[in-house]
SEPATI-296608 format. One record per residue: residue in three letters; residue number from 1; z, x, y of N, C-alpha, C in turn. Coordinates in steps of 0.05 Angstrom, whole numbers. Layout:
% SEPATI-296608
<aa ALA i NUM n.Z Z n.X X n.Y Y ca.Z Z ca.X X ca.Y Y c.Z Z c.X X c.Y Y>;
...
***
This chain:
% SEPATI-296608
<aa UNK i 1 n.Z 0 n.X 17 n.Y -24 ca.Z 0 ca.X 0 ca.Y 0 c.Z 0 c.X 18 c.Y 25>;
<aa UNK i 2 n.Z -18 n.X 10 n.Y 43 ca.Z -19 ca.X 26 ca.Y 68 c.Z -1 c.X 13 c.Y 89>;
<aa UNK i 3 n.Z 13 n.X 30 n.Y 104 ca.Z 31 ca.X 19 ca.Y 124 c.Z 17 c.X 3 c.Y 146>;
<aa UNK i 4 n.Z -8 n.X 10 n.Y 153 ca.Z -22 ca.X -5 ca.Y 173 c.Z -28 c.X -34 c.Y 164>;
<aa UNK i 5 n.Z -35 n.X -37 n.Y 138 ca.Z -41 ca.X -63 ca.Y 127 c.Z -15 c.X -80 c.Y 127>;
<aa UNK i 6 n.Z 7 n.X -68 n.Y 119 ca.Z 32 ca.X -83 ca.Y 118 c.Z 41 c.X -92 c.Y 146>;
<aa UNK i 7 n.Z 38 n.X -74 n.Y 166 ca.Z 45 ca.X -81 ca.Y 194 c.Z 27 c.X -103 c.Y 204>;
<aa UNK i 8 n.Z 1 n.X -101 n.Y 199 ca.Z -17 ca.X -122 ca.Y 208 c.Z -11 c.X -149 c.Y 195>;
<aa UNK i 9 n.Z -4 n.X -149 n.Y 169 ca.Z 2 ca.X -173 ca.Y 155 c.Z 28 c.X -186 c.Y 167>;
<aa UNK i 10 n.Z 48 n.X -169 n.Y 173 ca.Z 73 ca.X -180 ca.Y 184 c.Z 68 c.X -191 c.Y 212>;
<aa UNK i 11 n.Z 51 n.X -177 n.Y 228 ca.Z 45 ca.X -188 ca.Y 255 c.Z 30 c.X -214 c.Y 253>;
<aa UNK i 12 n.Z 12 n.X -217 n.Y 235 ca.Z -3 ca.X -242 ca.Y 231 c.Z 16 c.X -264 c.Y 222>;
<aa UNK i 13 n.Z 34 n.X -257 n.Y 204 ca.Z 54 ca.X -277 ca.Y 195 c.Z 72 c.X -286 c.Y 218>;
<aa UNK i 14 n.Z 81 n.X -267 n.Y 234 ca.Z 98 ca.X -274 ca.Y 257 c.Z 82 c.X -292 c.Y 278>;
<aa UNK i 15 n.Z 57 n.X -285 n.Y 282 ca.Z 41 ca.X -301 ca.Y 301 c.Z 36 c.X -329 c.Y 290>;
<aa UNK i 16 n.Z 32 n.X -331 n.Y 264 ca.Z 28 ca.X -358 ca.Y 252 c.Z 54 c.X -374 c.Y 254>;
<aa UNK i 17 n.Z 76 n.X -361 n.Y 249 ca.Z 102 ca.X -375 ca.Y 252 c.Z 107 c.X -384 c.Y 281>;
<aa UNK i 18 n.Z 100 n.X -368 n.Y 299 ca.Z 104 ca.X -375 ca.Y 328 c.Z 86 c.X -398 c.Y 335>;
<aa UNK i 19 n.Z 61 n.X -398 n.Y 326 ca.Z 42 ca.X -419 ca.Y 331 c.Z 52 c.X -446 c.Y 319>;
<aa UNK i 20 n.Z 62 n.X -445 n.Y 295 ca.Z 72 ca.X -469 ca.Y 282 c.Z 97 c.X -479 c.Y 296>;
<aa UNK i 21 n.Z 114 n.X -461 n.Y 305 ca.Z 138 ca.X -470 ca.Y 320 c.Z 131 c.X -483 c.Y 346>;
<aa UNK i 22 n.Z 111 n.X -472 n.Y 360 ca.Z 102 ca.X -484 ca.Y 386 c.Z 91 c.X -512 c.Y 381>;
<aa UNK i 23 n.Z 75 n.X -515 n.Y 359 ca.Z 64 ca.X -541 ca.Y 352 c.Z 86 c.X -561 c.Y 346>;
<aa UNK i 24 n.Z 106 n.X -552 n.Y 331 ca.Z 129 ca.X -570 ca.Y 325 c.Z 144 c.X -578 c.Y 350>;
<aa UNK i 25 n.Z 148 n.X -559 n.Y 368 ca.Z 162 ca.X -565 ca.Y 393 c.Z 146 c.X -586 c.Y 409>;
<aa UNK i 26 n.Z 119 n.X -583 n.Y 410 ca.Z 103 ca.X -602 ca.Y 424 c.Z 105 c.X -630 c.Y 412>;
<aa UNK i 27 n.Z 104 n.X -631 n.Y 385 ca.Z 108 ca.X -657 ca.Y 372 c.Z 135 c.X -670 c.Y 378>;
<aa UNK i 28 n.Z 156 n.X -653 n.Y 378 ca.Z 182 ca.X -663 ca.Y 384 c.Z 183 c.X -674 c.Y 413>;
<aa UNK i 29 n.Z 170 n.X -660 n.Y 431 ca.Z 170 ca.X -669 ca.Y 459 c.Z 155 c.X -696 c.Y 462>;
<aa UNK i 30 n.Z 132 n.X -699 n.Y 448 ca.Z 118 ca.X -724 ca.Y 449 c.Z 135 c.X -747 c.Y 437>;
<aa UNK i 31 n.Z 149 n.X -741 n.Y 415 ca.Z 166 ca.X -761 ca.Y 403 c.Z 189 c.X -770 c.Y 422>;
<aa UNK i 32 n.Z 201 n.X -750 n.Y 435 ca.Z 223 ca.X -756 ca.Y 454 c.Z 212 c.X -774 c.Y 477>;
<aa UNK i 33 n.Z 189 n.X -767 n.Y 487 ca.Z 177 ca.X -783 ca.Y 509 c.Z 171 c.X -812 c.Y 499>;
<aa UNK i 34 n.Z 161 n.X -815 n.Y 475 ca.Z 156 ca.X -841 ca.Y 464 c.Z 182 c.X -857 c.Y 462>;
<aa UNK i 35 n.Z 203 n.X -844 n.Y 452 ca.Z 229 ca.X -857 ca.Y 449 c.Z 240 c.X -865 c.Y 477>;
<aa UNK i 36 n.Z 236 n.X -848 n.Y 496 ca.Z 245 ca.X -854 ca.Y 524 c.Z 231 c.X -879 c.Y 534>;
<aa UNK i 37 n.Z 205 n.X -880 n.Y 529 ca.Z 190 ca.X -904 ca.Y 538 c.Z 199 c.X -929 c.Y 524>;
<aa UNK i 38 n.Z 204 n.X -927 n.Y 498 ca.Z 214 ca.X -951 ca.Y 484 c.Z 241 c.X -960 c.Y 495>;
<aa UNK i 39 n.Z 259 n.X -940 n.Y 500 ca.Z 285 ca.X -947 ca.Y 511 c.Z 282 c.X -961 c.Y 539>;
<aa UNK i 40 n.Z 264 n.X -950 n.Y 555 ca.Z 259 ca.X -962 ca.Y 581 c.Z 249 c.X -991 c.Y 579>;
<aa UNK i 41 n.Z 231 n.X -995 n.Y 560 ca.Z 220 ca.X -1022 ca.Y 556 c.Z 242 c.X -1041 c.Y 546>;
<aa UNK i 42 n.Z 260 n.X -1032 n.Y 528 ca.Z 282 ca.X -1049 ca.Y 519 c.Z 300 c.X -1055 c.Y 543>;
<aa UNK i 43 n.Z 305 n.X -1035 n.Y 559 ca.Z 323 ca.X -1039 ca.Y 582 c.Z 311 c.X -1060 c.Y 601>;
<aa UNK i 44 n.Z 285 n.X -1058 n.Y 606 ca.Z 271 ca.X -1078 ca.Y 623 c.Z 273 c.X -1106 c.Y 611>;
<aa UNK i 45 n.Z 270 n.X -1108 n.Y 585 ca.Z 272 ca.X -1135 ca.Y 572 c.Z 300 c.X -1146 c.Y 575>;
<aa UNK i 46 n.Z 320 n.X -1129 n.Y 571 ca.Z 348 ca.X -1138 ca.Y 574 c.Z 353 c.X -1148 c.Y 603>;
<aa UNK i 47 n.Z 343 n.X -1133 n.Y 622 ca.Z 347 ca.X -1141 ca.Y 650 c.Z 333 c.X -1167 c.Y 655>;
<aa UNK i 48 n.Z 309 n.X -1171 n.Y 645 ca.Z 294 ca.X -1196 ca.Y 649 c.Z 309 c.X -1219 c.Y 635>;
<aa UNK i 49 n.Z 320 n.X -1214 n.Y 612 ca.Z 334 ca.X -1234 ca.Y 597 c.Z 360 c.X -1242 c.Y 613>;
<aa UNK i 50 n.Z 374 n.X -1222 n.Y 624 ca.Z 398 ca.X -1227 ca.Y 639 c.Z 392 c.X -1243 c.Y 664>;
<aa UNK i 51 n.Z 371 n.X -1236 n.Y 678 ca.Z 363 ca.X -1250 ca.Y 703 c.Z 356 c.X -1279 c.Y 696>;
<aa UNK i 52 n.Z 341 n.X -1283 n.Y 675 ca.Z 333 ca.X -1311 ca.Y 669 c.Z 357 c.X -1327 c.Y 660>;
<aa UNK i 53 n.Z 376 n.X -1314 n.Y 646 ca.Z 401 ca.X -1328 ca.Y 639 c.Z 416 c.X -1336 c.Y 664>;
<aa UNK i 54 n.Z 417 n.X -1318 n.Y 684 ca.Z 431 ca.X -1324 ca.Y 708 c.Z 418 c.X -1348 c.Y 723>;
<aa UNK i 55 n.Z 392 n.X -1350 n.Y 721 ca.Z 378 ca.X -1372 ca.Y 734 c.Z 379 c.X -1398 c.Y 717>;
<aa UNK i 56 n.Z 390 n.X -1396 n.Y 693 ca.Z 393 ca.X -1420 ca.Y 677 c.Z 368 c.X -1427 c.Y 661>;
<aa UNK i 57 n.Z 350 n.X -1408 n.Y 658 ca.Z 326 ca.X -1413 ca.Y 643 c.Z 330 c.X -1404 c.Y 614>;
<aa UNK i 58 n.Z 312 n.X -1413 n.Y 597 ca.Z 312 ca.X -1404 ca.Y 569 c.Z 301 c.X -1376 c.Y 568>;
<aa UNK i 59 n.Z 318 n.X -1357 n.Y 563 ca.Z 309 ca.X -1329 ca.Y 565 c.Z 291 c.X -1321 c.Y 542>;
<aa UNK i 60 n.Z 295 n.X -1333 n.Y 518 ca.Z 279 ca.X -1325 ca.Y 495 c.Z 250 c.X -1334 c.Y 499>;
<aa UNK i 61 n.Z 246 n.X -1358 n.Y 509 ca.Z 219 ca.X -1367 ca.Y 513 c.Z 204 c.X -1351 c.Y 535>;
<aa UNK i 62 n.Z 219 n.X -1344 n.Y 556 ca.Z 205 ca.X -1329 ca.Y 577 c.Z 198 c.X -1301 c.Y 568>;
<aa UNK i 63 n.Z 215 n.X -1289 n.Y 550 ca.Z 208 ca.X -1262 ca.Y 540 c.Z 183 c.X -1263 c.Y 523>;
<aa UNK i 64 n.Z 181 n.X -1284 n.Y 507 ca.Z 157 ca.X -1287 ca.Y 490 c.Z 132 c.X -1290 c.Y 508>;
<aa UNK i 65 n.Z 134 n.X -1305 n.Y 529 ca.Z 112 ca.X -1309 ca.Y 547 c.Z 105 c.X -1282 c.Y 560>;
<aa UNK i 66 n.Z 125 n.X -1267 n.Y 569 ca.Z 120 ca.X -1242 ca.Y 582 c.Z 107 c.X -1222 c.Y 562>;
<aa UNK i 67 n.Z 115 n.X -1222 n.Y 538 ca.Z 103 ca.X -1204 ca.Y 518 c.Z 74 c.X -1212 c.Y 513>;
<aa UNK i 68 n.Z 68 n.X -1238 n.Y 512 ca.Z 41 ca.X -1247 ca.Y 508 c.Z 23 c.X -1239 c.Y 531>;
<aa UNK i 69 n.Z 34 n.X -1240 n.Y 555 ca.Z 18 ca.X -1232 ca.Y 579 c.Z 12 c.X -1202 c.Y 578>;
<aa UNK i 70 n.Z 32 n.X -1186 n.Y 570 ca.Z 28 ca.X -1158 ca.Y 568 c.Z 7 c.X -1151 c.Y 547>;
<aa UNK i 71 n.Z 9 n.X -1165 n.Y 524 ca.Z -10 ca.X -1159 ca.Y 502 c.Z -39 c.X -1167 c.Y 510>;
<aa UNK i 72 n.Z -41 n.X -1190 n.Y 524 ca.Z -68 ca.X -1199 ca.Y 531 c.Z -79 c.X -1186 c.Y 556>;
<aa UNK i 73 n.Z -65 n.X -1167 n.Y 567 ca.Z -75 ca.X -1152 ca.Y 590 c.Z -69 c.X -1167 c.Y 616>;
<aa UNK i 74 n.Z -50 n.X -1186 n.Y 616 ca.Z -43 ca.X -1200 ca.Y 640 c.Z -63 c.X -1221 c.Y 649>;
<aa UNK i 75 n.Z -79 n.X -1230 n.Y 631 ca.Z -99 ca.X -1251 ca.Y 638 c.Z -85 c.X -1277 c.Y 644>;
<aa UNK i 76 n.Z -96 n.X -1293 n.Y 662 ca.Z -84 ca.X -1318 ca.Y 671 c.Z -94 c.X -1342 c.Y 655>;
<aa UNK i 77 n.Z -112 n.X -1337 n.Y 636 ca.Z -122 ca.X -1360 ca.Y 620 c.Z -101 c.X -1371 c.Y 602>;
<aa UNK i 78 n.Z -101 n.X -1398 n.Y 599 ca.Z -81 ca.X -1411 ca.Y 583 c.Z -87 c.X -1406 c.Y 554>;
<aa UNK i 79 n.Z -67 n.X -1395 n.Y 540 ca.Z -70 ca.X -1389 ca.Y 512 c.Z -64 c.X -1414 c.Y 495>;
<aa UNK i 80 n.Z -82 n.X -1421 n.Y 477 ca.Z -78 ca.X -1444 ca.Y 460 c.Z -63 c.X -1434 c.Y 435>;
<aa UNK i 81 n.Z -40 n.X -1445 n.Y 429 ca.Z -25 ca.X -1436 ca.Y 405 c.Z -41 c.X -1442 c.Y 380>;
<aa UNK i 82 n.Z -40 n.X -1424 n.Y 361 ca.Z -54 ca.X -1428 ca.Y 336 c.Z -39 c.X -1449 c.Y 319>;
<aa UNK i 83 n.Z -54 n.X -1468 n.Y 309 ca.Z -41 ca.X -1489 ca.Y 292 c.Z -39 c.X -1478 c.Y 264>;
<aa UNK i 84 n.Z -16 n.X -1484 n.Y 252 ca.Z -11 ca.X -1475 ca.Y 225 c.Z -28 c.X -1492 c.Y 205>;
<aa UNK i 85 n.Z -38 n.X -1479 n.Y 184 ca.Z -53 ca.X -1495 ca.Y 165 c.Z -34 c.X -1514 c.Y 150>;
<aa UNK i 86 n.Z -46 n.X -1537 n.Y 142 ca.Z -29 ca.X -1557 ca.Y 129 c.Z -21 c.X -1546 c.Y 102>;
<aa UNK i 87 n.Z 6 n.X -1543 n.Y 98 ca.Z 16 ca.X -1533 ca.Y 73 c.Z 28 c.X -1556 c.Y 58>;
<aa UNK i 88 n.Z 22 n.X -1557 n.Y 32 ca.Z 34 ca.X -1578 ca.Y 16 c.Z 63 c.X -1569 c.Y 9>;
<aa UNK i 89 n.Z 81 n.X -1588 n.Y 7 ca.Z 109 ca.X -1581 ca.Y 0 c.Z 111 c.X -1569 c.Y -28>;
<aa UNK i 90 n.Z 131 n.X -1553 n.Y -32 ca.Z 134 ca.X -1540 ca.Y -58 c.Z 144 c.X -1561 c.Y -79>;
<aa UNK i 91 n.Z 160 n.X -1580 n.Y -70 ca.Z 170 ca.X -1600 ca.Y -89 c.Z 162 c.X -1627 c.Y -77>;
<aa UNK i 92 n.Z 165 n.X -1647 n.Y -94 ca.Z 159 ca.X -1675 ca.Y -85 c.Z 179 c.X -1683 c.Y -63>;
<aa UNK i 93 n.Z 172 n.X -1703 n.Y -48 ca.Z 188 ca.X -1712 ca.Y -26 c.Z 215 c.X -1723 c.Y -34>;
<aa UNK i 94 n.Z 217 n.X -1734 n.Y -59 ca.Z 242 ca.X -1746 ca.Y -67 c.Z 260 c.X -1727 c.Y -82>;
<aa UNK i 95 n.Z 255 n.X -1701 n.Y -81 ca.Z 272 ca.X -1683 ca.Y -95 c.Z 297 c.X -1677 c.Y -80>;
<aa UNK i 96 n.Z 319 n.X -1681 n.Y -94 ca.Z 345 ca.X -1674 ca.Y -83 c.Z 361 c.X -1662 c.Y -106>;
<aa UNK i 97 n.Z 368 n.X -1636 n.Y -105 ca.Z 381 ca.X -1624 ca.Y -128 c.Z 409 c.X -1634 c.Y -132>;
<aa UNK i 98 n.Z 422 n.X -1645 n.Y -112 ca.Z 449 ca.X -1655 ca.Y -116 c.Z 450 c.X -1683 c.Y -127>;
<aa UNK i 99 n.Z 430 n.X -1698 n.Y -124 ca.Z 431 ca.X -1726 ca.Y -134 c.Z 423 c.X -1728 c.Y -163>;
<aa UNK i 100 n.Z 409 n.X -1709 n.Y -173 ca.Z 401 ca.X -1709 ca.Y -201 c.Z 376 c.X -1725 c.Y -206>;
<aa UNK i 101 n.Z 363 n.X -1735 n.Y -185 ca.Z 339 ca.X -1751 ca.Y -188 c.Z 314 c.X -1734 c.Y -181>;
<aa UNK i 102 n.Z 293 n.X -1740 n.Y -195 ca.Z 267 ca.X -1727 ca.Y -188 c.Z 266 c.X -1698 c.Y -196>;
<aa UNK i 103 n.Z 285 n.X -1688 n.Y -209 ca.Z 285 ca.X -1659 ca.Y -215 c.Z 273 c.X -1654 c.Y -242>;
<aa UNK i 104 n.Z 278 n.X -1631 n.Y -253 ca.Z 267 ca.X -1624 ca.Y -279 c.Z 286 c.X -1633 c.Y -301>;
<aa UNK i 105 n.Z 288 n.X -1616 n.Y -321 ca.Z 304 ca.X -1623 ca.Y -345 c.Z 333 c.X -1615 c.Y -342>;
<aa UNK i 106 n.Z 339 n.X -1599 n.Y -322 ca.Z 367 ca.X -1589 ca.Y -319 c.Z 384 c.X -1610 c.Y -305>;
<aa UNK i 107 n.Z 408 n.X -1611 n.Y -313 ca.Z 428 ca.X -1628 ca.Y -298 c.Z 453 c.X -1612 c.Y -295>;
<aa UNK i 108 n.Z 466 n.X -1615 n.Y -273 ca.Z 490 ca.X -1599 ca.Y -268 c.Z 514 c.X -1615 c.Y -276>;
<aa UNK i 109 n.Z 533 n.X -1602 n.Y -288 ca.Z 558 ca.X -1615 ca.Y -295 c.Z 580 c.X -1596 c.Y -286>;
<aa UNK i 110 n.Z 602 n.X -1608 n.Y -277 ca.Z 624 ca.X -1591 ca.Y -269 c.Z 637 c.X -1577 c.Y -293>;
<aa UNK i 111 n.Z 648 n.X -1554 n.Y -288 ca.Z 661 ca.X -1539 ca.Y -309 c.Z 687 c.X -1552 c.Y -317>;
<aa UNK i 112 n.Z 699 n.X -1542 n.Y -340 ca.Z 724 ca.X -1553 ca.Y -349 c.Z 746 c.X -1546 c.Y -330>;
<aa UNK i 113 n.Z 765 n.X -1564 n.Y -328 ca.Z 789 ca.X -1557 ca.Y -312 c.Z 810 c.X -1545 c.Y -329>;
<aa UNK i 114 n.Z 826 n.X -1529 n.Y -317 ca.Z 848 ca.X -1517 ca.Y -332 c.Z 841 c.X -1488 c.Y -340>;
<aa UNK i 115 n.Z 859 n.X -1476 n.Y -354 ca.Z 854 ca.X -1448 ca.Y -362 c.Z 831 c.X -1447 c.Y -383>;
<aa UNK i 116 n.Z 816 n.X -1426 n.Y -380 ca.Z 793 ca.X -1422 ca.Y -399 c.Z 804 c.X -1410 c.Y -425>;
<aa UNK i 117 n.Z 792 n.X -1418 n.Y -447 ca.Z 802 ca.X -1408 ca.Y -473 c.Z 789 c.X -1382 c.Y -481>;
***
């Protein structure tokens, strides 16, 4: 092994480590900035919620409207809510598990009273 080759290899390794560390630091900085922006947005929403509560308005509804305006780019067009598709009920309308009517083959009976054997 030649000393020049070993020195060059160590210098290249150190430079690669330094480059990777700088890249990691940059990613960490971007993440911190993103977290700061999210915290600021949460703080703004809490302030808006508090102000609307002080005015006696429904704060949850106004927050949803504000978020929709932000998502749609602040357009003033009236948004038509999407209608849910007609879903059939999972059970028949007369099903009541406590009454014992309209159910399946199972029936509930209370357990024995007293100490168990």
